[in-house]
N, C-alpha and C positions, 0 to 999 in steps of 0.2 A: 522520631525514627530515623536511623541512619540509612540513607538510600544509596550511598556510594561506598565502594569497597576499594582497598589498596590494590594497586596494579599487581597482577599475578601472571605476567608474561616474562619469559626469559629474555635477557638482553641479547642473546645469541641468535639473531636471524629468525624471528618468528614467521609463520605464514601470514599473509596479508590478503584480505578480500575487500574490494572497494565497491561500494554502492554507486554505480555509474551515474544513475539519475541525479544523485545528490551533487556530484561534481558538475554535472551539466547545469543544474539550477543555480549553483553558486556562481558559475561563469556568466550565466544569463543576467543574474541580478547585479553582478559586478559591472557588466557592460551597460546596464540601465541606470547605474548610480549617478547622481549629480556630479558634474565636473570630470567625468571619466574621459580620458583622452586615448583614442584608439591608435594603435601603431600601424594597423593595416586599413586600407580603404574598403576592404571586403569584410562584411560582418562574419561570414563563415570562417574566414581565415583568422580573424581576431578571436573568435570563439575557440577554434582549434588551438591557437597559441596559448590562450589562458588555461585551458584544461590540461594541455601538455605540461605547462609550467607547474601547475599544482600537483599533477601526478608524479612528475619527476622529483619534486620536493618530498613527497611522501615516501618514494622509493629510497631516497638518500637519507631521509629522517629516520626510517625504521629498518633499512637494509634487509628486506624480507628474503627468506629462502625460496619463497614461492609467491607469485602475484597472480590474482584472479580479479577480473573486472566482471561484476554481476550486472547484466544488461536486461532491461525489460523487453519482452516481445511485443509486437504491435497488437497481438490478441491477448486477452486476459481471462483466465478461467474463472476468476472470482466474479468479474462483470457478467459473464455468461450465466453462471450459477445464480447470481443475484436476480437477473432478469427472469430466469426460469422460475425462481421462487415466487416472485411477485405475480407472474402470469397466473399462477395457480391460487394466489391469495386475493385476486380481484374478481368481483362479480360484474359482468357487463350486461346491461339491459338496453334493448333497442326501444326508443321512444316512438309511439305511434301517432302522437298528436301533431298539430301544425308546427310546433316548435322544433321538431325533429331532433336529431342528435342522439346522444347516449346518456344513460344514467349509469354511473360507475360507483361502486361501493368498495372502499379500500380502508382497512384498519379502522373500521367503525365510523368512517367519514364518508360523506356522499357528495358527488360532484356531477355537474351537468356538462358534458363535452359537446360543443356545438361548432358548426361551421358558419361563418359570416356569409350572408347571401351575396353581398356585393363584392367583397374582397376574396372570398373563398378561403380565408385564413381560419384556422382552428383556434378556439379559446376555451378556457375552463372557468366555470362558475361553481364555487363551493356553496352547497346548500346549507341553510341554517338547520339547527336541530329540529325546529318546528316544521320546516319544509320537509325534512327527511321523514319525520314521524307521520306527516300527512300523505306521504307517497304510498301508493298501493303497488308494491313491487310485483305482487302476484298477477296484476293486470298487465304488466309489461312483458315483452318478449325477451327472455334470457337467451343470450347469444354468445357463442365462443368465436371470437374474430381471428382465430388461428387454427392450424391443423397440425397433426403430428408430422415431424420432419426427421431428418437424420441428425443424430447427436454423437459427439465424440465420446470415446470410451469412458473418460474420467467423469463426464456429466451423468452418464448412466450409473456409474459407481456411487456418486454423491446423492443423486436424487432418483432412485429406481422407480418411485411411484409417481413422479412428475411427468406430464406430457412433454416430450422434447419438441417444441413447437416452432413453427414459422408463421409469420403474419400473412393473412390471405385476403382480408376484407378490404374493399376500396377505401374505407375510412381509417386504414391502419395508421396513416401519418398523424391523424388527430388523436387516436387512442394511445399511441406511444407517448404522448405528452403526459399522460397520467401515470405511466409506469416509472417508479423511482429508478434512478441510475446509480450504480456503484461509483463512488467518488464524484457524484453529480454536483456536489457543492463547490468543486474546484473549477478553475478555468475562468474565473470572473476578472482576474487581473488583466489590465490592458496589455496587449501585445504590441510592443514598440518597434519590432524589427520588420525589415522589408521582406525577408524570406517567410513564407507562410509557416505556421506552427507545425502542421502535419509534415510538411516537407523537411523542416528542421529536425524533427524527431527521427526521421529516416536517416538523415545525414549524421545525427548523433550516434545512432547504432552503428553505422558504418565506420565512424571515427574510432569507436572502441576497438573494433576488429583490426584497424590499421595501426593504432598506437600501442596496443598491448605488447606485440612482439618486440617493438623498439625498446620497451622497458623489460625485456625478457619475461613477459607474462602472457596470460591467455585471457581472451574475452569470451564469456559464455552466455549465449542467448538461446533459449529453448522455446519451441512452439508452445503457446498458451501460458507460459510461465512469466511471472514478474521477477524482477531482480531479487526481491525478498525470498522467493522460492529457491533460487540459485544459492543465495547466502545460507539459507537454512540447511540445504543438502550438503553444502561444503562444511559448515560448522559441525553438523551432526555426524558426518562421516568419521570424525575423530574428535571426541569431546574433551580430550586431555591435552593434546598438542598445543603449545602456545600459539595463539592466533589473534591478530589485530583486525578488527572490523572497522572500516572507515564509513560512517554513516551518521545521519541525524534522525533516522526513522525510529520513532518510538515503538513500532511494532516489533522491532528486532531485539529489544531489551529482554524479551522472554527467553531468548536463546541462552542467557546467562544462568538459567535454571539448570539445564542439563550439561552445559559446556563449561567445565571448571577452568579450562585454559583460555577462555575468551576474554579479551579486553576491547572495549568500544571506544573509538577515538572520534570526537566530534570535530569535523573540519571547519565548522563555522566558529565554534568557541575555541578551536585550536587547543583542545585538551582532552584527556580521557574522562569519560562520563559513565564508567562501568557501574551498573547497579548491583546491590547485594542480591543474593538469591531470594531472600524474603521480600524485598521491595519489588523485584521483577514478578514474583508470583502474585503479590497483591495487585499490581497494576494490570496484569493480563486478565485476572478474574473480574476486576472492575470494568475492563473494556468489554468483556463478554456480556456482563450484566448491563452496563451503562451505555454501551454502544460507542461509536466514534464519529464525531461530527465531521471530521475532514474526509472520511470515507463514506459519509451519508448512511451510517448504520444506526438504526434506532435502538433505544434501550429496551430491555425486557419489561413486560408489564405483569403486575400481579393484581388480581381482582381486589378492589377496595383501597388501592393506593396508587399514587402517581407512578408512571414508568421510571425505572432507574435512569439516572442522567449521566452524561459523559463526565469523566474525571481527568483533571490535568495531572502532570507528573508532580507538580508542587503540592497538590492536594494529597497525592499518594504518600509523599514524604512528611506531611505535617502530622505531628503527634496529636494535635487537637483539631484535626480536620473536622469541620462541621458538615461535610458533604455526606448525605445520607448513604450513598452508594459505598463510600469508603468504610464508614462505620459498620454497615451491614456485613460487608465482606470480611472486615477484620474480626467481627464477632464470630462469624462462621469458621474462619481459620483458627481462631483461638479455641473453638470447641472441637477442633480436630477434623473438620470437613475439608475435603479437596473439591475439585470441580465435579467429580461424580457425586460426591456427597451433597453438594449444592443442588445438583440436578435432581437427586432423589428427594431433597427437602422441598423443592418447588413442584414436584410431580403432582401433588394433590391440589395446588392452588395457583401455580404459575403458568406462564405462556411458554411451554416447552418447545413449541415449534419455533418461536423467536429465539429462544436460548440456543437451540441446536443450530439455527441459521447463523447466529453471531459467532458461535464457536467455529463453524466451518470457515467463516470469513476472516476471523481474527487470529485463531490459534494455528501456529505453523505446524503443529502436529497433525493437522487435518488436510494437508496437501494430499490430493488423490493418489492412491497407491501406484497406479499405473504411471502417473506423471512423475512421482517421486523416484520411481525406478529409473526413468530416463534421466532425471536430474543427477541421481547418484552416480550413474555411469559417466555422465558428462564431467563431473567435478573430480573424478579420480585423477590422481597426479599423472601428468603426461608432459613431456618436454614441450616448451612453447614453440609455435611455428617460426619459421625463418622470417625475419623482418623484411618487408618490401620497401620500407622508408627509413629515413634518418631523422634525427631530431631537428635538423635544419629544415626539413620539409614541413615542419609544424611551426616554423618561425622562430626557433630557438638557435641563436648563434653560439659559437664556442664560448664567448665571453659571458653570455646569458646563462649557459649551462654551468659554468664555473661559479658564477654568482649564486645560483640556486644551491649548488653543492655546498658552498661555504656557509650559506644561511642555514641549511638543514643540519650541517655538522655543528655549528655554533648553538643552535637551538637544542640539539641533543645533549651537548656538553653542559649548557646552562641549566637545563632542566634535569640533570642527573640521569640521563639515559632515556627511559621511556615513560616518564611521569606525565 
């Protein structure tokens, strides 16, 4: 199966939207690489110089008519929805015997959440199937450790029947350990910098706002929105106009289904990786069914068979992929079924609650309507703000700028324009 398509953007100054978090991570990994020699003794200054250098290269490489940096907010609507979903999917039971603690049932698995008497630290024991079957849950006290609270408008829109909850029980710190977290599989990599990670994230958002006007662009960060949401609103506002998206995020490939003018440039591979419409459709359906390991999203279950499993991009493109999820989705697509058709097919035997959860978390068409309206208003074309800084403020000398310009020009000529 051909998963890449020829470039379909005009060489005449396309729009360009940059996934800011990707440039930030590229700069972090560059600074952590063996043998890296910093030009500045201050790591924040070094980071700013690296990211300014790469952004300037992109601007001169593609000469966009409009530049937007898509920036993650500190709050994330998907993480909040994810937690709300699981609070309603978990049964909590207060244990009355001398062992104390809680019995928690989640996704047909049973756990004992206890606090160590000496250290007062909370820990989790997973019960065996035999121990679970021997439990008499009816003899335990079922307890809700949270109360209804205030919810943002978009959460009410997504989950009208779910309690908008806040934790209230004294054991809340222990019980939170059992609740899965959106993107909870991330963050395991060692943090080698002196500046704390949370502080660095704030500085990174501020840097986007300071550097964008210098490149005659805008940085957009909206309350509760991820950079993906900003990108989706920007691309969907005009699906025909030639647009270059700079990102390595696989979740964004689905935008190639409605956006015929979109080309995706991978800043790590330094080449375009735009998928075909058919490959993008197959991948997003596989993600909804199979989940996404990096975002800690589990696959959909069907009684009598193992849950669908996550699928890699290579497996999507393999003609002979043995991955069960890929084959299953391919067969359904070949029979003329779309996402709604798959949902209808699963209605009598599948886990529609999980399917709908995954669709909300994965499909960019499920951004809450109230949030999408705010995003759409924000991405409408507007003149960039007046710059308060110069390139030299980010550590780029005139000679450095000229070198970047020449490199971008040579790459554009050598690669025949925008290939």
